MARTORPA-510213 format. One record per residue (C-alpha): x negated, y negated, z; residue in one letter. Coordinates in steps of 0.001 Angstrom, whole numbers, plus 500000, padded with zeros to 6 digits. Layout:
u / v / w / residu
X / Y / Z / A
...
***
This chain:
u / v / w / residu
499953 / 500178 / 499432 / M
497033 / 497773 / 501023 / K
495187 / 498114 / 497649 / N
498840 / 497543 / 496286 / T
499511 / 494886 / 497571 / L
495323 / 493571 / 496944 / K
496154 / 493757 / 493230 / I
499033 / 491876 / 492802 / T
497814 / 489069 / 494431 / V
494760 / 489148 / 492354 / R
496822 / 489486 / 489006 / I
499140 / 486320 / 490323 / I
496372 / 484473 / 490961 / D
494839 / 485259 / 487617 / R
497342 / 484477 / 485807 / M
497840 / 480930 / 487835 / S
494318 / 479905 / 486822 / L
495048 / 481201 / 483859 / L
497746 / 479346 / 482878 / S
496289 / 475924 / 484323 / A
493745 / 476597 / 481696 / N
495638 / 476598 / 479111 / L
498177 / 473683 / 480293 / L
494716 / 471782 / 480477 / S
494945 / 471553 / 476898 / M
497649 / 469610 / 476780 / L
495598 / 466601 / 477624 / L
494204 / 466815 / 474930 / L
497039 / 466909 / 472942 / L
499230 / 464238 / 475023 / M
495471 / 461960 / 474480 / I
496359 / 462759 / 470523 / F
499131 / 461339 / 470406 / I
498892 / 458503 / 472267 / V
495815 / 457348 / 470533 / M
497948 / 458017 / 467107 / Y
500823 / 456034 / 468602 / E
498667 / 452354 / 469357 / V
496737 / 452777 / 466267 / I
499557 / 453606 / 464478 / A
501475 / 450839 / 466345 / R
498758 / 447932 / 466576 / Y
496035 / 448954 / 463888 / L
499109 / 449525 / 460766 / F
502253 / 447400 / 462600 / N
504016 / 450477 / 461980 / S
505320 / 452204 / 465617 / P
506681 / 456143 / 466291 / T
510235 / 456696 / 467079 / S
508138 / 459791 / 468665 / W
505229 / 459246 / 470301 / A
506983 / 458642 / 473775 / L
508874 / 461001 / 473881 / E
506969 / 463747 / 472834 / A
503995 / 462578 / 475738 / V
506937 / 463113 / 477905 / T
507819 / 466726 / 477375 / M
503918 / 467695 / 476775 / V
503394 / 466002 / 480285 / F
506150 / 467486 / 481968 / G
505416 / 470933 / 480367 / T
501601 / 470345 / 482094 / Y
502954 / 469179 / 485081 / M
505977 / 471894 / 485772 / I
502861 / 474568 / 484369 / G
500511 / 473447 / 486905 / G
502500 / 473653 / 490105 / G
501274 / 477382 / 490286 / A
497447 / 476411 / 489887 / Y
498167 / 473681 / 492900 / A
499661 / 476094 / 495391 / V
496446 / 478691 / 494804 / L
494649 / 475968 / 495054 / S
495809 / 474257 / 498149 / K
496248 / 470836 / 496380 / A
499612 / 470219 / 498205 / H
500554 / 468132 / 500862 / V
500957 / 469535 / 504242 / N
501707 / 467379 / 507352 / M
497759 / 466578 / 507922 / D
498283 / 465166 / 511229 / I
499111 / 468793 / 513201 / F
498137 / 470994 / 510420 / Y
494570 / 470393 / 509863 / T
493723 / 470467 / 513986 / R
495375 / 474460 / 514041 / W
493688 / 477002 / 513740 / S
493407 / 479073 / 510307 / K
494850 / 481981 / 511674 / K
497803 / 479757 / 513111 / N
497940 / 477872 / 509718 / R
498792 / 481054 / 507977 / A
501381 / 481788 / 510618 / I
503144 / 479208 / 510624 / V
503012 / 478966 / 506525 / D
503981 / 482738 / 506260 / A
507079 / 481144 / 509095 / C
508495 / 478399 / 506733 / T
507858 / 481279 / 503315 / F
511495 / 482208 / 503609 / P
512768 / 478188 / 503284 / L
510766 / 477475 / 500795 / V
511563 / 481044 / 498664 / A
515179 / 479676 / 499306 / F
514608 / 476289 / 497562 / Y
512280 / 477848 / 494525 / F
514874 / 480857 / 493761 / S
517539 / 478621 / 493092 / V
515626 / 475962 / 491521 / M
514516 / 479049 / 489190 / T
517652 / 480525 / 488808 / W
519473 / 477041 / 487551 / L
516329 / 476872 / 485161 / A
516803 / 479909 / 483893 / I
520666 / 479588 / 483653 / R
519874 / 476070 / 481763 / Y
516882 / 477423 / 479337 / A
519927 / 480223 / 478297 / V
522438 / 478133 / 477720 / E
520225 / 475421 / 475891 / S
518616 / 477750 / 473925 / F
522753 / 479457 / 473115 / T
523709 / 475926 / 471945 / I
520256 / 475050 / 470537 / A
520146 / 472093 / 472482 / E
518695 / 468822 / 470891 / H
518196 / 465676 / 472457 / A
520348 / 462980 / 472378 / P
517314 / 460562 / 470950 / S
516689 / 458680 / 467469 / V
514303 / 461857 / 466770 / W
516325 / 464404 / 468379 / G
513498 / 467250 / 468878 / P
514924 / 470551 / 470281 / P
514761 / 470435 / 473577 / I
515331 / 473970 / 474554 / Y
512410 / 475509 / 474250 / H
511216 / 472761 / 477084 / W
513876 / 474500 / 479029 / K
512420 / 477716 / 478758 / I
509038 / 476518 / 479409 / I
510576 / 474505 / 482577 / L
511734 / 478189 / 483901 / A
508359 / 480501 / 483097 / V
507073 / 477318 / 484723 / G
509465 / 477863 / 488020 / L
509160 / 481074 / 487512 / A
505194 / 481209 / 487832 / L
505280 / 479210 / 490607 / L
507738 / 481300 / 492695 / W
504794 / 483893 / 491998 / L
501964 / 482187 / 492858 / Q
503952 / 481419 / 496487 / L
504785 / 485428 / 496917 / I
501227 / 485800 / 496615 / S
500521 / 483137 / 499052 / D
503024 / 483990 / 501704 / F
501193 / 487951 / 501343 / I
497626 / 486111 / 501881 / K
499043 / 484186 / 504869 / N
500864 / 487138 / 506560 / L
498142 / 489532 / 506118 / T
495748 / 486872 / 506948 / F
498376 / 485915 / 510241 / A
498227 / 489884 / 511077 / L
495471 / 490845 / 510876 / T
492541 / 488343 / 510244 / G
491278 / 489636 / 506840 / E
491168 / 487018 / 504046 / R
491918 / 487700 / 500757 / W
491021 / 485503 / 497808 / S
***
């Protein structure tokens, strides 16, 4: 059982790291889109109707997809006024005890995101803008990003619970 959990944690952590590495390439795409817009607008006096919306969609993907990596790298904010003064074991205990609340919240968020993605895909939803791009794939990405975050939260819970009960740190 212990080896199965260790392998599961390792797989989830690697998925989060891989998704973060892939998503980091979106920064280059955003830079390209913004540069294109600036050049088109100020050098050729021909602004685009799609650049802002495209950058917003790409940035949203980057942020949602990066959630799992943020949990993996402990980049989220804690109540540091108390948290940093506790021992590592006490932190692990508190994190494991708060997991049911976090799990409930992200279960609902993931379920709703999947529901909205399926509905959007079913009707081939498009943005109500001048450009009017399809947005169902962005809603699918939102659901996938939340699912990856949920998996990383499970991995974190397993690591915290193991450390709280045995003192053994998994990474």
